[in-house]
C-alpha positions as a Markdown table, in Angstrom:
| # | Residue | x | y | z |
|---|---|---|---|---|
| 1 | Met | 76.5 | 96.8 | 130.1 |
| 2 | Ile | 79.0 | 98.8 | 128.1 |
| 3 | Thr | 78.6 | 102.5 | 127.3 |
| 4 | Thr | 79.5 | 104.5 | 124.2 |
| 5 | Val | 79.7 | 108.0 | 122.8 |
| 6 | Asn | 79.0 | 107.9 | 119.1 |
| 7 | Leu | 81.0 | 110.1 | 116.7 |
| 8 | Ile | 79.4 | 111.1 | 113.4 |
| 9 | Ser | 80.1 | 113.5 | 110.6 |
| 10 | Gly | 77.2 | 113.0 | 108.1 |
| 11 | Glu | 73.9 | 111.2 | 107.8 |
| 12 | Gly | 74.5 | 109.1 | 110.9 |
| 13 | Ser | 72.7 | 106.1 | 109.6 |
| 14 | Thr | 74.8 | 103.6 | 111.5 |
| 15 | Asn | 74.3 | 105.6 | 114.7 |
| 16 | Leu | 70.6 | 105.4 | 114.2 |
| 17 | Ala | 70.7 | 101.7 | 113.6 |
| 18 | Ile | 72.7 | 101.2 | 116.8 |
| 19 | Leu | 70.3 | 103.4 | 118.8 |
| 20 | Asp | 67.4 | 101.4 | 117.4 |
| 21 | Ala | 69.1 | 98.1 | 118.5 |
| 22 | Gln | 69.3 | 99.5 | 122.0 |
| 23 | Arg | 65.5 | 99.8 | 122.3 |
| 24 | Pro | 63.4 | 97.0 | 124.0 |
| 25 | Gly | 63.4 | 94.0 | 121.8 |
| 26 | Gly | 66.6 | 95.1 | 120.1 |
| 27 | Lys | 69.8 | 93.1 | 119.9 |
| 28 | Leu | 71.7 | 95.5 | 122.2 |
| 29 | His | 68.9 | 96.2 | 124.7 |
| 30 | Gly | 70.3 | 96.1 | 128.2 |
| 31 | Leu | 73.8 | 95.4 | 126.9 |
| 32 | Val | 74.9 | 98.7 | 125.3 |
| 33 | Lys | 73.9 | 102.3 | 126.0 |
| 34 | Thr | 74.8 | 105.3 | 124.0 |
| 35 | Leu | 75.4 | 108.2 | 126.4 |
| 36 | Ala | 76.0 | 111.0 | 123.8 |
| 37 | Ile | 76.5 | 111.8 | 120.2 |
| 38 | Val | 79.3 | 114.0 | 118.9 |
| 39 | Ser | 79.3 | 115.5 | 115.4 |
| 40 | Ser | 82.2 | 117.0 | 113.6 |
| 41 | Asp | 79.8 | 119.0 | 111.5 |
| 42 | Pro | 77.2 | 121.3 | 113.2 |
| 43 | Asn | 75.0 | 120.9 | 110.1 |
| 44 | Ala | 75.3 | 117.1 | 109.8 |
| 45 | Pro | 71.9 | 115.5 | 108.9 |
| 46 | Gly | 72.6 | 112.9 | 111.5 |
| 47 | Ile | 72.0 | 115.4 | 114.3 |
| 48 | Glu | 68.4 | 116.1 | 113.4 |
| 49 | Arg | 67.8 | 112.5 | 112.6 |
| 50 | Ala | 68.9 | 111.4 | 116.0 |
| 51 | Ile | 66.7 | 114.0 | 117.7 |
| 52 | Arg | 63.7 | 112.8 | 115.6 |
| 53 | Gln | 64.4 | 109.3 | 116.8 |
| 54 | Gly | 64.1 | 110.5 | 120.4 |
| 55 | Phe | 67.8 | 111.0 | 121.5 |
| 56 | Pro | 68.1 | 113.8 | 124.0 |
| 57 | Glu | 69.2 | 117.0 | 122.3 |
| 58 | Phe | 71.3 | 118.0 | 125.3 |
| 59 | Asp | 73.5 | 114.9 | 124.8 |
| 60 | Ile | 74.3 | 115.8 | 121.2 |
| 61 | Arg | 77.5 | 117.9 | 120.9 |
| 62 | Val | 79.6 | 119.4 | 118.2 |
| 63 | Ala | 83.4 | 119.1 | 118.1 |
| 64 | Asn | 85.5 | 120.4 | 115.1 |
| 65 | Arg | 88.7 | 122.3 | 114.3 |
| 66 | Lys | 86.8 | 125.5 | 113.5 |
| 67 | Lys | 85.9 | 125.7 | 117.2 |
| 68 | Gly | 89.5 | 125.2 | 118.4 |
| 69 | Asp | 91.7 | 122.3 | 119.3 |
| 70 | Leu | 89.8 | 119.1 | 118.4 |
| 71 | Gly | 91.5 | 116.9 | 121.0 |
| 72 | Glu | 90.7 | 119.3 | 123.8 |
| 73 | Gln | 87.1 | 119.4 | 122.7 |
| 74 | Leu | 86.8 | 115.6 | 122.6 |
| 75 | Leu | 88.6 | 115.1 | 125.9 |
| 76 | Lys | 86.2 | 117.5 | 127.6 |
| 77 | Ile | 83.1 | 115.8 | 126.2 |
| 78 | Leu | 84.3 | 112.3 | 126.8 |
| 79 | Gly | 85.5 | 113.3 | 130.2 |
| 80 | Glu | 82.0 | 114.4 | 131.0 |
| 81 | Tyr | 80.5 | 111.1 | 130.0 |
| 82 | Glu | 83.4 | 108.7 | 130.7 |
| 83 | Pro | 82.2 | 106.0 | 128.2 |
| 84 | Asp | 83.7 | 102.6 | 127.9 |
| 85 | Tyr | 84.3 | 103.4 | 124.2 |
| 86 | Phe | 83.9 | 106.2 | 121.7 |
| 87 | His | 82.6 | 104.8 | 118.5 |
| 88 | Gln | 83.6 | 106.4 | 115.2 |
| 89 | Leu | 80.6 | 105.9 | 112.8 |
| 90 | Gly | 81.4 | 107.7 | 109.6 |
| 91 | Trp | 83.6 | 110.1 | 111.6 |
| 92 | Met | 85.8 | 112.0 | 109.2 |
| 93 | Pro | 88.6 | 113.7 | 111.2 |
| 94 | Leu | 91.6 | 111.8 | 112.5 |
| 95 | Thr | 91.0 | 111.5 | 116.2 |
| 96 | Pro | 94.0 | 113.2 | 118.0 |
| 97 | Lys | 96.5 | 110.9 | 119.8 |
| 98 | Ala | 95.7 | 112.6 | 123.2 |
| 99 | Val | 92.2 | 111.2 | 122.9 |
| 100 | Thr | 93.1 | 107.7 | 121.8 |
| 101 | Glu | 95.6 | 107.5 | 124.7 |
| 102 | Arg | 92.9 | 108.5 | 127.3 |
| 103 | Phe | 89.9 | 106.6 | 125.9 |
| 104 | Met | 89.3 | 103.3 | 124.1 |
| 105 | Gly | 87.7 | 103.8 | 120.7 |
| 106 | Leu | 86.0 | 101.7 | 118.0 |
| 107 | Asn | 85.9 | 102.5 | 114.3 |
| 108 | Gln | 83.5 | 101.5 | 111.5 |
| 109 | His | 85.4 | 100.4 | 108.5 |
| 110 | Leu | 84.9 | 99.0 | 105.0 |
| 111 | Gly | 87.4 | 98.1 | 102.3 |
| 112 | Pro | 90.9 | 99.5 | 101.8 |
| 113 | Gly | 91.9 | 102.2 | 104.4 |
| 114 | Gly | 94.4 | 105.0 | 104.6 |
| 115 | Asp | 94.5 | 108.8 | 104.6 |
| 116 | Phe | 91.6 | 110.4 | 102.8 |
| 117 | Met | 90.0 | 107.0 | 102.1 |
| 118 | His | 86.3 | 107.1 | 103.0 |
| 119 | Gly | 82.9 | 106.4 | 101.6 |
| 120 | Lys | 82.8 | 105.4 | 98.0 |
| 121 | Arg | 86.5 | 105.9 | 97.5 |
| 122 | Arg | 87.0 | 102.7 | 99.5 |
| 123 | Ile | 84.7 | 100.7 | 97.2 |
| 124 | Tyr | 86.2 | 102.3 | 94.1 |
| 125 | Ala | 89.7 | 101.4 | 95.2 |
| 126 | His | 88.7 | 97.8 | 96.0 |
| 127 | Leu | 87.0 | 97.2 | 92.7 |
| 128 | Arg | 89.8 | 98.9 | 90.7 |
| 129 | Phe | 92.4 | 96.8 | 92.5 |
| 130 | Cys | 90.5 | 93.6 | 91.8 |
| 131 | Gln | 90.1 | 94.6 | 88.2 |
| 132 | Met | 93.8 | 95.3 | 87.8 |
| 133 | Ile | 94.9 | 91.9 | 89.3 |
| 134 | Asp | 92.1 | 90.2 | 87.4 |
| 135 | Glu | 90.9 | 88.5 | 90.5 |
| 136 | Lys | 87.7 | 89.2 | 92.5 |
| 137 | Arg | 88.4 | 89.3 | 96.3 |
| 138 | Pro | 85.6 | 90.0 | 98.8 |
| 139 | Ile | 85.1 | 93.3 | 100.5 |
| 140 | Pro | 85.9 | 93.3 | 104.2 |
| 141 | Val | 83.3 | 95.1 | 106.4 |
| 142 | Phe | 84.4 | 95.4 | 110.0 |
| 143 | Cys | 84.6 | 97.1 | 113.4 |
| 144 | Gln | 88.1 | 97.7 | 114.8 |
| 145 | Phe | 89.7 | 99.3 | 117.8 |
| 146 | Val | 90.9 | 102.9 | 117.1 |
| 147 | His | 94.6 | 103.3 | 116.5 |
| 148 | Pro | 96.7 | 106.6 | 116.4 |
| 149 | Lys | 97.3 | 105.8 | 112.7 |
| 150 | Tyr | 94.4 | 105.5 | 110.2 |
| 151 | Asp | 92.8 | 102.1 | 110.1 |
| 152 | Gln | 95.6 | 100.2 | 111.9 |
| 153 | Gly | 93.6 | 98.9 | 114.9 |
| 154 | Asp | 92.9 | 95.3 | 115.6 |
| 155 | Val | 89.5 | 94.0 | 114.4 |
| 156 | Val | 86.6 | 93.1 | 116.8 |
| 157 | Tyr | 84.3 | 91.6 | 114.1 |
| 158 | Val | 84.5 | 91.3 | 110.3 |
| 159 | Arg | 82.3 | 90.1 | 107.5 |
| 160 | Phe | 83.4 | 89.6 | 103.9 |
| 161 | Glu | 81.0 | 90.6 | 101.2 |
| 162 | Asp | 81.0 | 89.5 | 97.5 |
| 163 | Phe | 80.4 | 91.9 | 94.7 |
| 164 | Asn | 79.7 | 91.8 | 90.9 |
| 165 | Phe | 81.7 | 93.9 | 88.4 |
| 166 | Ala | 78.3 | 94.7 | 86.8 |
| 167 | Glu | 77.3 | 96.7 | 89.9 |
| 168 | Ser | 78.2 | 100.3 | 90.1 |
| 169 | Val | 80.1 | 101.8 | 93.0 |
| 170 | Asn | 76.9 | 103.5 | 94.2 |
| 171 | Thr | 74.9 | 100.3 | 94.0 |
| 172 | Ile | 77.5 | 98.4 | 96.0 |
| 173 | Ala | 77.7 | 101.2 | 98.6 |
| 174 | Asn | 73.9 | 101.2 | 99.1 |
| 175 | Arg | 73.8 | 97.4 | 99.2 |
| 176 | Leu | 76.5 | 97.2 | 101.9 |
| 177 | Leu | 75.1 | 100.0 | 104.1 |
| 178 | Pro | 72.8 | 97.7 | 106.1 |
| 179 | Val | 75.7 | 95.2 | 106.3 |
| 180 | Glu | 77.8 | 98.0 | 107.9 |
| 181 | His | 75.0 | 98.5 | 110.4 |
| 182 | Glu | 74.8 | 94.8 | 111.2 |
| 183 | Val | 78.6 | 94.5 | 111.7 |
| 184 | Gln | 78.8 | 97.4 | 114.1 |
| 185 | Ile | 75.9 | 96.1 | 116.1 |
| 186 | Glu | 77.3 | 92.6 | 116.2 |
| 187 | Ala | 80.7 | 93.9 | 117.3 |
| 188 | Leu | 79.1 | 95.8 | 120.2 |
| 189 | Leu | 77.2 | 92.7 | 121.2 |
| 190 | Arg | 80.3 | 90.7 | 121.3 |
| 191 | Leu | 82.1 | 93.3 | 123.3 |
| 192 | Ala | 79.3 | 93.5 | 125.8 |
| 193 | Lys | 79.2 | 89.8 | 126.2 |
| 194 | Gly | 83.0 | 89.4 | 126.2 |
| 195 | Thr | 82.9 | 86.9 | 123.3 |
| 196 | Tyr | 85.0 | 88.9 | 120.8 |
| 197 | Arg | 88.4 | 87.9 | 119.6 |
| 198 | Arg | 91.0 | 90.4 | 118.4 |
| 199 | Glu | 92.1 | 89.8 | 114.8 |
| 200 | Pro | 94.5 | 91.7 | 112.6 |
| 201 | Val | 93.2 | 94.1 | 110.0 |
| 202 | Pro | 92.2 | 92.2 | 106.8 |
| 203 | Arg | 94.3 | 93.2 | 103.8 |
| 204 | Val | 93.1 | 92.9 | 100.3 |
| 205 | Phe | 96.6 | 92.8 | 98.9 |
| 206 | Glu | 98.8 | 89.7 | 99.6 |
| 207 | Thr | 102.3 | 90.7 | 98.3 |
| 208 | Pro | 104.6 | 93.8 | 98.3 |
| 209 | Glu | 103.8 | 94.2 | 94.6 |
| 210 | Glu | 100.1 | 94.1 | 95.3 |
| 211 | Lys | 100.5 | 96.7 | 98.1 |
| 212 | Glu | 102.2 | 99.0 | 95.6 |
| 213 | Leu | 99.2 | 98.5 | 93.3 |
| 214 | Met | 96.8 | 99.2 | 96.1 |
| 215 | Asp | 98.6 | 102.4 | 97.0 |
| 216 | Gln | 98.3 | 103.4 | 93.3 |
| 217 | Val | 94.5 | 102.9 | 93.2 |
| 218 | Arg | 94.0 | 104.7 | 96.5 |
| 219 | Leu | 95.5 | 107.8 | 94.9 |
| 220 | Glu | 93.4 | 107.2 | 91.8 |
| 221 | Ala | 90.3 | 106.9 | 93.9 |
| 222 | Glu | 91.0 | 110.2 | 95.7 |
| 223 | Ser | 91.7 | 112.0 | 92.4 |
| 224 | Phe | 88.8 | 110.4 | 90.5 |
| 225 | Tyr | 86.2 | 111.3 | 93.2 |
| 226 | Arg | 87.7 | 114.8 | 93.8 |
| 227 | His | 87.8 | 115.9 | 90.2 |
| 228 | Glu | 85.6 | 113.7 | 88.0 |
| 229 | Tyr | 82.9 | 112.2 | 90.2 |
| 230 | Lys | 79.6 | 113.9 | 89.9 |
| 231 | Pro | 76.8 | 113.4 | 92.5 |
| 232 | Gly | 74.2 | 111.1 | 91.1 |
| 233 | Ser | 76.4 | 109.6 | 88.5 |
| 234 | Glu | 77.3 | 105.9 | 88.4 |
| 235 | Val | 80.8 | 104.4 | 88.3 |
| 236 | Phe | 81.0 | 101.0 | 86.5 |
| 237 | Phe | 83.9 | 98.7 | 85.9 |
| 238 | Thr | 84.4 | 96.6 | 82.8 |
| 239 | Pro | 85.8 | 93.2 | 84.0 |
| 240 | Glu | 87.1 | 92.2 | 80.6 |
| 241 | Thr | 89.5 | 95.2 | 80.3 |
| 242 | His | 91.8 | 97.2 | 82.5 |
| 243 | Ala | 90.7 | 100.5 | 80.9 |
| 244 | Asn | 89.4 | 103.3 | 83.0 |
| 245 | Pro | 86.1 | 102.8 | 84.7 |
| 246 | Ile | 83.0 | 104.0 | 82.9 |
| 247 | Leu | 81.3 | 107.1 | 84.3 |
| 248 | Arg | 77.6 | 107.4 | 83.4 |
């Protein structure tokens, strides 16, 4: 059996899926055990959701920079439980190097990575990149080992998912959410059974020129979602043109 401490920042839906998979009859029962949950936000909905699912409230902790040094807080918590892995499941902060040097970590990932790339920004960047090169490439959904730099760790398990330009960013994000759950569960299963194989991080871009283009759309995604995105709105892409995406 392997043990984990799950790190969350928001809704914690993947964390809940993993906890459910550890119940009798679940895919991870008897193979993986979550010892504790750490949230970077004391008000994260994922805390109450985990409690309602029956996870012990004592084993749910909060660690964030408002409370002091994040690395010291995480080292104290992880040192108390000594898990085989900490598992970043929608965890927003960059985990300090002191933590990654002391403990093995796993990270939930989808699409293009990098600083400030999270949530729908990743999907936006992937679709925008494919639109600009006029080629549809599948979206990678994977579990990887944590690396001191954002999204650089080797992959434990990956699935590639197709998309349609007629879908909005929100629609794709909602459709891929259960896939993200399945991928993290499958990765844990393979780690527990020792059947995983390390693979390099999948890259959507293939040439130096495409990398430059991806860097451009990453910045666009950050700016677009920071200033123009409105909760509840839908972002669509028009495949026949390289004009700006449509916001509805």
